[in-house]
One Martini backbone bead per residue (centre of mass of N, CA, C, O) as a GRO file, in nm:
protein
   41
    1MET     BB    1   0.059   0.071  -0.020
    2ILE     BB    2   0.299   0.253  -0.019
    3LEU     BB    3   0.381   0.221  -0.302
    4LEU     BB    4   0.112   0.322  -0.415
    5ALA     BB    5   0.131   0.608  -0.284
    6SER     BB    6   0.393   0.690  -0.427
    7ASN     BB    7   0.257   0.689  -0.719
    8ILE     BB    8   0.013   0.907  -0.643
    9VAL     BB    9   0.186   1.095  -0.459
   10HIS     BB   10   0.323   1.388  -0.482
   11GLY     BB   11   0.644   1.382  -0.305
   12PHE     BB   12   0.611   1.062  -0.246
   13HIS     BB   13   0.883   0.850  -0.175
   14VAL     BB   14   0.984   0.496  -0.248
   15ARG     BB   15   1.275   0.287  -0.218
   16GLY     BB   16   1.124   0.010  -0.224
   17PHE     BB   17   1.036  -0.259  -0.036
   18VAL     BB   18   1.178  -0.235   0.243
   19PRO     BB   19   1.086   0.058   0.317
   20ALA     BB   20   0.793  -0.015   0.288
   21PHE     BB   21   0.770  -0.231   0.499
   22TRP     BB   22   0.882  -0.066   0.749
   23GLY     BB   23   0.659   0.151   0.730
   24ALA     BB   24   0.424  -0.034   0.784
   25VAL     BB   25   0.506  -0.128   1.051
   26VAL     BB   26   0.515   0.152   1.192
   27LEU     BB   27   0.211   0.215   1.130
   28ALA     BB   28   0.099  -0.025   1.285
   29LEU     BB   29   0.210   0.037   1.561
   30LEU     BB   30   0.089   0.320   1.599
   31GLY     BB   31  -0.198   0.228   1.573
   32MET     BB   32  -0.199   0.048   1.819
   33LEU     BB   33  -0.116   0.264   2.019
   34ILE     BB   34  -0.356   0.454   1.972
   35ARG     BB   35  -0.576   0.252   2.050
   36MET     BB   36  -0.491   0.203   2.342
   37VAL     BB   37  -0.509   0.490   2.445
   38THR     BB   38  -0.823   0.556   2.341
   39LYS     BB   39  -0.959   0.323   2.485
   40GLY     BB   40  -0.890   0.435   2.787
   41ALA     BB   41  -1.049   0.722   2.760
   0.00000   0.00000   0.00000
């Protein structure tokens, strides 16, 4: 999905599969963290 976004959004570039993979991992972890924090609020 991140590679697809880099093809659609001008000014957003991802150079290869590995950086896209790690970017997706980071985004997934941030999403989980935000859900945990907001669920308790």
